[in-house]
C-alpha positions as CSV (number, residue, x, y, z in Angstrom):
1,X,-1.8,5.2,-0.5
2,X,1.3,3.1,-0.3
3,X,1.7,0.3,2.2
4,X,4.5,2.1,4.0
5,X,2.4,5.2,4.4
6,X,-0.4,3.1,6.0
7,X,2.1,1.6,8.4
8,X,3.5,5.0,9.4
9,X,0.0,6.3,10.1
10,X,-1.0,3.1,12.0
11,X,2.1,3.4,14.2
12,X,1.0,6.9,15.2
13,X,-2.5,5.6,15.9
14,X,-1.2,2.6,18.0
15,X,1.1,5.0,20.0
16,X,-1.8,7.4,20.7
17,X,-4.5,4.9,21.5
18,X,-2.4,2.4,23.5
19,X,-0.3,5.2,25.1
20,X,3.0,3.7,23.9
21,X,6.4,5.4,23.8
22,X,7.1,3.8,20.5
23,X,5.6,1.3,18.1
24,X,7.1,-0.6,15.2
25,X,4.3,-2.5,13.5
26,X,5.1,-5.2,11.0
27,X,3.0,-7.5,8.9
28,X,3.4,-10.2,11.6
29,X,2.5,-8.0,14.6
30,X,-0.3,-9.4,16.7
31,X,-2.0,-8.4,20.0
32,X,0.2,-10.9,21.7
33,X,3.2,-8.7,20.8
34,X,1.9,-5.6,22.4
35,X,1.0,-5.9,26.1
36,X,-1.4,-2.9,26.0
37,X,-3.4,-4.3,23.1
38,X,-6.4,-6.0,24.8
39,X,-10.0,-6.5,23.7
40,X,-11.1,-3.1,24.8
41,X,-8.2,-1.3,23.2
42,X,-8.8,-3.4,20.1
43,X,-12.2,-1.8,19.7
44,X,-10.7,1.7,20.2
45,X,-8.0,1.0,17.6
46,X,-10.6,-0.1,15.0
47,X,-12.8,2.9,15.6
48,X,-9.8,5.3,15.4
49,X,-8.4,3.6,12.3
50,X,-11.8,3.8,10.6
51,X,-12.0,7.5,11.3
52,X,-8.5,8.3,10.4
53,X,-8.6,6.5,7.0
54,X,-12.3,7.2,6.4
55,X,-13.1,3.5,5.9
56,X,-15.4,0.9,7.5
57,X,-14.6,-2.7,8.3
58,X,-17.2,-5.5,8.7
59,X,-17.3,-7.6,11.9
60,X,-16.6,-10.7,9.9
61,X,-13.6,-9.1,8.3
62,X,-12.1,-8.0,11.6
63,X,-12.5,-11.5,13.1
64,X,-10.6,-13.0,10.2
65,X,-7.5,-10.9,10.8
66,X,-4.5,-12.8,12.3
67,X,-2.1,-10.0,12.3
68,X,-1.5,-6.3,11.3
69,X,-0.5,-7.3,7.8
70,X,-4.0,-8.8,7.1
71,X,-5.6,-5.6,8.5
72,X,-3.4,-3.5,6.2
73,X,-4.4,-5.8,3.2
74,X,-8.1,-5.0,4.0
75,X,-7.3,-1.3,4.2
76,X,-5.4,-1.3,0.9
77,X,-8.5,-2.8,-0.8
78,X,-10.5,0.2,0.3
79,X,-8.0,3.0,-0.3
């Protein structure tokens, strides 16, 4: 799966889980950039992403991410 395809699917997930009108994720996007992205919704996002892409993240891996780009890097290693 190409990086752009992952971002397109992630945008849909973020819109759905966070109930956004639109979302334009980039490598540099963080929770600080999206008001609705709090600690509770973060857990919901991770669970939804894992199901949608049929992958599992470790807790340590999740804690190391500083932005969406690092999350996508982890995803690409598994896909």
